[in-house]
N, C-alpha and C positions, 0 to 999 in steps of 0.2 A: 227470332226471325220467323217468318213464314206464312204469309197469307197468299202467296202467289208462286206458281211453279214455272220454271223455264225448262222446256224440253228441247234439247239440242240433238238433232240427228246428224250423224256424220255421213259423208258421201259413201263410206264403205260399210254402212249398215249398223254402226254402233249407236247407242243412245246414251246421253248424259242428262242427268236431272239435277237441277239446282233449286234449292228452297230460298225464295227471295221475298221481299216486301214490295207490294204494289205502291207506286208513287203517283202515277197518273195513267188514266186510260180515257180516251175520248168516247163519247156516247155511241158512235158508229163502229167502235172497235177497229179503227184503222191504225191507231198508234197507241203504244203503251211504253211506260218508263218504269223500270223496276230497280230496286236497290239490293246489292249484295255486299255483305261485310264479311271479310275472311275471319275465320276463327283462329287461324294461326298465320304467322308471317309467310308470305308467298314471294317467290322470285320468278320473274317472267320477262323475257326479252331484255334482260339486263337491268330490270327495275325491281326494287324491293317494295312490296306492299305490306306495310306493318298491320298488326292487329289494330283495329280502330279506323283504318282507311275504309273508303267506300267506293264501290263501282256502281255507277248509274248506267243501266243498259237501256238503250233507245231502240225500239223496234217499230217498223212500219209495214203495214200490209202491202203497200204498193211500191216498195223500194227493194232492190236486190242487195241490200246490205243492212247490217245493224251496227251499232257502235257502243262500245263500253267506254265510259269516261271515268278514269280512276283519279281519286283525290286523296291526299294524305290527311292527317289529323288536323292540320291548320287550314285546310281548304285549298292547298296548292295542287295544281294539276300534275299528276305523275305520268299519265299516258292516255292517249286516245287509241282505241283498238277497233278497227273496222273489220268485220267479218263479211266476206262476200257470200250471199245466201240466196235462197229462193223458197217459195212455198211457206212464207210466214203466215201463221194462223193465230189470231188473237181471240181468246175465248174469255169467259167470265173470270176464271181463276188461273189462267195459264197462257203461255205463249209457246208455240211450237215452230221450229224453223229447221231447214236443211242447210247445213254448212257446205259450201262449195269450195272448200279447201284453202283457197288463197285469202290471206289476211294482209292488212296494212297497219303497221304500228307507227304512231306519231308521238315522239317524245318532245317536250317543250324545247324550243330553240334548236331543233334538229330537223333534218330532212326526213320525209317518210321512208319507211323500210317496208318493202314488199316481201312477204314471207310465204313459204311453202309452195311456190310455183313448181318446184322440182317434184312435188308429191302428186301433181295432177296426172292421172293416168293417160297414156297415149290414146287409149280407146274411149276416152270420155265422150259422152253424148255431144254431138255438134252444137245443139242448143245450149247446153251447159257451158261449153267452151266459149260461145258467144257472150253469154251472161257474164262469165268471169272477165273476159277481155274488155267488154263495154263498161262494166261496173268499175273495174280497176282504173280505167282511163277517166271515168266520171269522177271518182274519188280523188285521184291525183291531180286532175285539172282544177278541182274546186276545193282543195284541201283547206285553204285558209278560210273560206266562207263557211265550210262545213264545221270546222273546229271552233270558229268564232260563234256560230249559232249554238252549238252544243255547250260551249263555255257559258254563254249568257243564260241558256235554259237551266243549266245545272246551278248556276249562281242563284237564280230565282227560286229553284226548288229547295236548295240547302240554305237559303237566306244568308249568303256570304258575299 
């Protein structure tokens, strides 16, 4: 692994770093797609991600969310995971973004699950609260078209 770095900054000041592979980046650095393959079996939101599975992370400079598309060894979708975010910066060898706490998980054939709303501090910046609410509504109102678009893009990337 590793020609591209994902820097995730949490709302509470922590930083997480992920060593990934660059899959796609447009010339204007407005969009990037990276691949992450777990080195051990992971369990998350009731889904098991085995060794050999892949997560394609889609990031946009002008959107207040990113999405991870998890696929198993046979190319079957395990999960779409939307992170509400801001301040996404795409650089030559990295992407940096600020996690705005609330996430939306979409398992195949199931309704979306909104996560972590209870973790949003009561004293959150009003602008950040607006971003969370507006983006959550945008994702939920367009979930089918968003997941269909990502499914098609992932299929063309992975050639499945």
